[in-house]
N, CA, C and O atoms as CSV, one atom per row, in Angstrom:
chain,resi,resn,atom,element,x,y,z
A,1,MET,N,N,0.498,31.488,118.418
A,1,MET,CA,C,0.390,33.068,118.698
A,1,MET,C,C,-0.305,33.247,119.708
A,1,MET,O,O,-1.359,32.629,119.856
A,2,SER,N,N,0.081,33.998,120.470
A,2,SER,CA,C,-0.851,34.552,121.754
A,2,SER,C,C,-1.430,36.083,121.410
A,2,SER,O,O,-0.839,37.132,121.154
A,3,ALA,N,N,-3.061,35.698,121.531
A,3,ALA,CA,C,-3.525,37.025,121.211
A,3,ALA,C,C,-3.485,38.228,122.203
A,3,ALA,O,O,-3.604,37.980,123.403
A,4,LYS,N,N,-3.376,39.102,121.916
A,4,LYS,CA,C,-3.342,40.549,123.052
A,4,LYS,C,C,-4.659,40.549,123.489
A,4,LYS,O,O,-5.478,39.969,122.777
A,5,VAL,N,N,-5.063,41.125,124.603
A,5,VAL,CA,C,-6.251,41.356,125.239
A,5,VAL,C,C,-6.336,42.534,125.835
A,5,VAL,O,O,-5.538,42.601,126.770
A,6,PHE,N,N,-7.184,43.824,125.635
A,6,PHE,CA,C,-6.950,45.189,126.504
A,6,PHE,C,C,-8.171,45.081,126.865
A,6,PHE,O,O,-8.991,44.241,126.496
A,7,LYS,N,N,-8.333,46.171,127.794
A,7,LYS,CA,C,-9.235,46.772,128.883
A,7,LYS,C,C,-9.079,48.322,128.763
A,7,LYS,O,O,-8.068,49.008,128.615
A,8,LYS,N,N,-10.499,48.682,128.880
A,8,LYS,CA,C,-10.556,50.187,128.738
A,8,LYS,C,C,-11.339,50.791,129.750
A,8,LYS,O,O,-12.461,50.445,130.121
A,9,ILE,N,N,-10.484,51.934,130.252
A,9,ILE,CA,C,-11.234,52.722,131.491
A,9,ILE,C,C,-11.404,54.081,131.329
A,9,ILE,O,O,-10.501,54.617,130.687
A,10,GLU,N,N,-12.279,54.791,131.711
A,10,GLU,CA,C,-12.423,56.361,131.693
A,10,GLU,C,C,-11.958,56.917,132.641
A,10,GLU,O,O,-11.991,56.394,133.755
A,11,ILE,N,N,-11.298,58.367,132.366
A,11,ILE,CA,C,-10.835,59.132,133.573
A,11,ILE,C,C,-11.388,60.460,133.003
A,11,ILE,O,O,-12.055,60.562,131.973
A,12,VAL,N,N,-10.901,61.750,134.069
A,12,VAL,CA,C,-11.259,62.608,133.825
A,12,VAL,C,C,-9.907,63.483,134.301
A,12,VAL,O,O,-9.776,63.610,135.518
A,13,GLY,N,N,-8.957,64.058,133.492
A,13,GLY,CA,C,-7.955,65.174,133.874
A,13,GLY,C,C,-8.261,66.641,133.681
A,13,GLY,O,O,-9.108,67.171,132.964
A,14,THR,N,N,-7.415,67.137,134.450
A,14,THR,CA,C,-7.973,68.367,134.657
A,14,THR,C,C,-6.442,69.222,134.556
A,14,THR,O,O,-5.377,68.606,134.607
A,15,SER,N,N,-6.507,70.558,134.424
A,15,SER,CA,C,-5.501,71.734,134.453
A,15,SER,C,C,-6.156,73.456,134.129
A,15,SER,O,O,-7.144,73.975,133.610
A,16,ASP,N,N,-5.057,73.808,134.719
A,16,ASP,CA,C,-5.494,75.377,134.764
A,16,ASP,C,C,-4.775,75.911,133.171
A,16,ASP,O,O,-5.191,76.928,132.615
A,17,LEU,N,N,-3.752,75.121,132.629
A,17,LEU,CA,C,-3.301,75.642,131.726
A,17,LEU,C,C,-4.501,74.958,130.043
A,17,LEU,O,O,-5.255,75.715,129.431
A,18,SER,N,N,-4.368,73.900,129.804
A,18,SER,CA,C,-5.032,73.805,128.567
A,18,SER,C,C,-5.130,72.071,128.791
A,18,SER,O,O,-4.817,71.267,129.669
A,19,PHE,N,N,-5.887,72.031,127.172
A,19,PHE,CA,C,-6.390,70.282,127.113
A,19,PHE,C,C,-5.526,69.572,127.006
A,19,PHE,O,O,-5.766,68.368,127.095
A,20,SER,N,N,-4.418,69.945,126.815
A,20,SER,CA,C,-3.224,69.050,126.426
A,20,SER,C,C,-2.777,68.770,127.714
A,20,SER,O,O,-2.593,67.591,128.019
A,21,ASP,N,N,-2.570,69.668,128.531
A,21,ASP,CA,C,-1.915,69.501,129.852
A,21,ASP,C,C,-2.696,68.570,130.627
A,21,ASP,O,O,-2.143,67.653,131.233
A,22,ALA,N,N,-4.351,68.797,130.656
A,22,ALA,CA,C,-5.303,67.897,131.307
A,22,ALA,C,C,-5.072,66.495,131.184
A,22,ALA,O,O,-4.871,65.695,132.098
A,23,THR,N,N,-5.146,66.185,129.382
A,23,THR,CA,C,-4.646,65.144,129.401
A,23,THR,C,C,-3.745,64.504,129.642
A,23,THR,O,O,-3.887,63.300,129.858
A,24,ALA,N,N,-2.317,65.217,129.687
A,24,ALA,CA,C,-0.833,64.528,129.991
A,24,ALA,C,C,-1.342,64.605,131.747
A,24,ALA,O,O,-0.875,63.562,132.206
A,25,ASN,N,N,-1.941,65.220,132.701
A,25,ASN,CA,C,-2.015,65.024,133.875
A,25,ASN,C,C,-2.919,63.880,133.982
A,25,ASN,O,O,-2.812,63.257,135.038
A,26,ALA,N,N,-3.774,63.457,133.152
A,26,ALA,CA,C,-4.823,62.218,133.487
A,26,ALA,C,C,-3.634,60.892,133.084
A,26,ALA,O,O,-3.324,60.011,133.885
A,27,VAL,N,N,-3.188,60.990,131.925
A,27,VAL,CA,C,-1.939,59.687,131.741
A,27,VAL,C,C,-0.914,59.736,133.021
A,27,VAL,O,O,-0.494,58.632,133.365
A,28,ALA,N,N,-0.555,60.625,133.609
A,28,ALA,CA,C,0.512,60.496,134.460
A,28,ALA,C,C,-0.271,59.837,136.054
A,28,ALA,O,O,0.285,59.093,136.863
A,29,LYS,N,N,-1.344,60.259,136.116
A,29,LYS,CA,C,-1.865,60.053,137.318
A,29,LYS,C,C,-2.160,58.487,137.173
A,29,LYS,O,O,-1.756,57.731,138.056
A,30,ALA,N,N,-2.889,57.972,136.024
A,30,ALA,CA,C,-2.923,56.543,135.870
A,30,ALA,C,C,-1.983,55.918,135.977
A,30,ALA,O,O,-2.078,54.872,136.618
A,31,SER,N,N,-1.041,56.194,135.553
A,31,SER,CA,C,0.220,55.214,135.432
A,31,SER,C,C,1.068,55.219,136.604
A,31,SER,O,O,2.171,54.674,136.620
A,32,GLU,N,N,0.586,55.799,137.530
A,32,GLU,CA,C,0.802,55.166,139.149
A,32,GLU,C,C,0.176,53.832,139.493
A,32,GLU,O,O,0.701,53.042,140.278
A,33,THR,N,N,-0.992,53.614,138.858
A,33,THR,CA,C,-1.650,52.470,139.516
A,33,THR,C,C,-2.065,51.284,138.098
A,33,THR,O,O,-2.421,50.133,138.352
A,34,VAL,N,N,-1.967,51.701,136.931
A,34,VAL,CA,C,-2.469,51.088,136.102
A,34,VAL,C,C,-1.109,50.941,135.172
A,34,VAL,O,O,-0.447,51.905,134.786
A,35,ARG,N,N,-0.775,49.369,134.844
A,35,ARG,CA,C,0.294,48.643,134.261
A,35,ARG,C,C,-0.368,48.548,132.641
A,35,ARG,O,O,-1.539,48.409,132.289
A,36,ASN,N,N,0.749,48.669,131.925
A,36,ASN,CA,C,0.873,47.960,130.538
A,36,ASN,C,C,-0.234,49.331,129.540
A,36,ASN,O,O,-1.020,49.086,128.626
A,37,MET,N,N,0.044,50.467,130.040
A,37,MET,CA,C,-0.733,51.347,129.204
A,37,MET,C,C,-0.300,51.533,128.005
A,37,MET,O,O,0.835,51.988,127.861
A,38,SER,N,N,-1.219,51.179,126.723
A,38,SER,CA,C,-0.733,51.511,125.509
A,38,SER,C,C,-1.442,52.645,124.828
A,38,SER,O,O,-0.668,53.253,124.089
A,39,TRP,N,N,-2.847,53.200,124.838
A,39,TRP,CA,C,-2.953,53.946,123.645
A,39,TRP,C,C,-3.936,54.787,124.845
A,39,TRP,O,O,-4.009,54.367,126.000
A,40,PHE,N,N,-4.602,55.919,124.413
A,40,PHE,CA,C,-5.802,56.613,125.169
A,40,PHE,C,C,-6.654,57.180,123.695
A,40,PHE,O,O,-6.145,57.070,122.580
A,41,GLU,N,N,-7.640,57.621,123.869
A,41,GLU,CA,C,-8.937,58.450,122.694
A,41,GLU,C,C,-9.242,59.351,123.863
A,41,GLU,O,O,-9.410,58.973,125.023
A,42,VAL,N,N,-9.302,60.783,123.347
A,42,VAL,CA,C,-10.193,62.029,124.054
A,42,VAL,C,C,-11.842,61.685,123.614
A,42,VAL,O,O,-12.317,61.779,122.482
A,43,VAL,N,N,-12.363,61.372,124.543
A,43,VAL,CA,C,-13.645,61.240,124.582
A,43,VAL,C,C,-14.362,62.767,124.721
A,43,VAL,O,O,-15.045,63.218,123.802
A,44,GLU,N,N,-14.242,63.144,125.361
A,44,GLU,CA,C,-15.020,65.064,125.618
A,44,GLU,C,C,-14.058,65.874,126.171
A,44,GLU,O,O,-13.075,65.512,126.817
A,45,GLN,N,N,-14.414,67.058,125.864
A,45,GLN,CA,C,-13.415,68.258,125.983
A,45,GLN,C,C,-14.528,69.261,126.588
A,45,GLN,O,O,-15.611,69.477,126.046
A,46,ARG,N,N,-14.087,69.837,127.796
A,46,ARG,CA,C,-15.236,70.711,128.355
A,46,ARG,C,C,-14.082,71.676,129.283
A,46,ARG,O,O,-12.858,71.558,129.238
A,47,GLY,N,N,-14.790,72.545,130.029
A,47,GLY,CA,C,-14.117,73.667,131.143
A,47,GLY,C,C,-15.311,74.175,132.192
A,47,GLY,O,O,-16.509,73.921,132.321
A,48,ALA,N,N,-14.282,75.084,132.916
A,48,ALA,CA,C,-15.253,75.621,133.853
A,48,ALA,C,C,-14.669,77.126,133.609
A,48,ALA,O,O,-13.523,77.473,133.322
A,49,ILE,N,N,-15.874,77.919,133.825
A,49,ILE,CA,C,-15.906,79.262,133.417
A,49,ILE,C,C,-15.664,80.338,135.044
A,49,ILE,O,O,-15.796,79.726,136.104
A,50,ASP,N,N,-15.444,81.341,135.087
A,50,ASP,CA,C,-15.252,81.868,136.098
A,50,ASP,C,C,-15.128,83.512,135.928
A,50,ASP,O,O,-14.094,83.958,135.431
A,51,GLY,N,N,-15.907,84.175,136.234
A,51,GLY,CA,C,-15.800,85.864,136.314
A,51,GLY,C,C,-15.357,85.922,134.606
A,51,GLY,O,O,-14.399,86.586,134.211
A,52,GLY,N,N,-16.323,85.027,133.617
A,52,GLY,CA,C,-16.088,85.340,131.966
A,52,GLY,C,C,-14.503,84.944,131.715
A,52,GLY,O,O,-14.003,85.463,130.717
A,53,LYS,N,N,-13.912,84.342,132.269
A,53,LYS,CA,C,-12.535,83.524,131.743
A,53,LYS,C,C,-12.302,82.181,132.341
A,53,LYS,O,O,-12.635,81.824,133.471
A,54,VAL,N,N,-11.594,81.384,131.298
A,54,VAL,CA,C,-11.563,79.860,131.329
A,54,VAL,C,C,-10.838,79.372,132.869
A,54,VAL,O,O,-9.692,79.767,133.084
A,55,GLN,N,N,-11.357,78.732,133.649
A,55,GLN,CA,C,-10.573,78.465,135.010
A,55,GLN,C,C,-10.019,77.357,135.021
A,55,GLN,O,O,-8.922,77.136,135.535
A,56,GLU,N,N,-10.721,76.552,134.455
A,56,GLU,CA,C,-10.102,74.927,134.364
A,56,GLU,C,C,-10.537,74.399,132.889
A,56,GLU,O,O,-11.644,74.614,132.396
A,57,TYR,N,N,-9.348,73.577,132.182
A,57,TYR,CA,C,-9.740,72.841,131.208
A,57,TYR,C,C,-10.188,71.232,131.763
A,57,TYR,O,O,-9.648,70.787,132.776
A,58,GLN,N,N,-10.923,70.652,131.221
A,58,GLN,CA,C,-11.215,69.232,131.586
A,58,GLN,C,C,-10.921,68.344,130.297
A,58,GLN,O,O,-10.978,68.987,129.249
A,59,VAL,N,N,-10.651,67.141,130.186
A,59,VAL,CA,C,-11.001,66.189,129.629
A,59,VAL,C,C,-10.971,64.817,129.900
A,59,VAL,O,O,-10.076,64.249,130.525
A,60,THR,N,N,-12.133,64.208,129.337
A,60,THR,CA,C,-12.315,62.931,129.557
A,60,THR,C,C,-11.343,62.095,128.230
A,60,THR,O,O,-11.271,62.373,127.033
A,61,ILE,N,N,-10.817,61.226,128.863
A,61,ILE,CA,C,-10.730,59.821,127.934
A,61,ILE,C,C,-10.629,58.482,128.353
A,61,ILE,O,O,-10.618,58.185,129.548
A,62,CYS,N,N,-10.549,57.608,127.393
A,62,CYS,CA,C,-10.325,56.437,127.509
A,62,CYS,C,C,-8.803,55.821,127.633
A,62,CYS,O,O,-7.902,56.050,126.825
A,63,VAL,N,N,-8.725,55.209,128.501
A,63,VAL,CA,C,-7.043,54.514,128.428
A,63,VAL,C,C,-7.283,53.159,128.176
A,63,VAL,O,O,-8.141,52.446,128.698
A,64,GLY,N,N,-6.412,52.854,127.293
A,64,GLY,CA,C,-6.262,51.250,127.136
A,64,GLY,C,C,-5.039,50.135,127.397
A,64,GLY,O,O,-4.069,50.078,126.642
A,65,PHE,N,N,-5.158,49.494,128.244
A,65,PHE,CA,C,-4.192,48.591,128.775
A,65,PHE,C,C,-4.486,47.398,128.350
A,65,PHE,O,O,-5.594,46.928,128.094
A,66,ARG,N,N,-3.014,46.721,128.253
A,66,ARG,CA,C,-3.078,45.267,127.893
A,66,ARG,C,C,-3.397,44.618,129.278
A,66,ARG,O,O,-3.078,45.104,130.363
A,67,VAL,N,N,-4.070,43.456,129.083
A,67,VAL,CA,C,-4.636,42.783,130.161
A,67,VAL,C,C,-3.449,41.486,130.291
A,67,VAL,O,O,-3.193,40.853,129.267
A,68,ASP,N,N,-2.858,41.188,131.395
A,68,ASP,CA,C,-1.690,40.330,131.689
A,68,ASP,C,C,-2.572,38.710,131.503
A,68,ASP,O,O,-1.963,37.653,131.667
């Protein structure tokens, strides 16, 4: 039986709409260059404020992918 090995990378996604959309944007962009992605974990959520209103949502995630 072969054991699976994974690697984690940390990336930040952004969105004007929501934390959920920022997460989806990060995963979608990472999928353009990272193969075998299996899971993600949210590390941090934060945002930018401008004029007393939320301007941008930011999410730091770790993405785990299987190493070939």
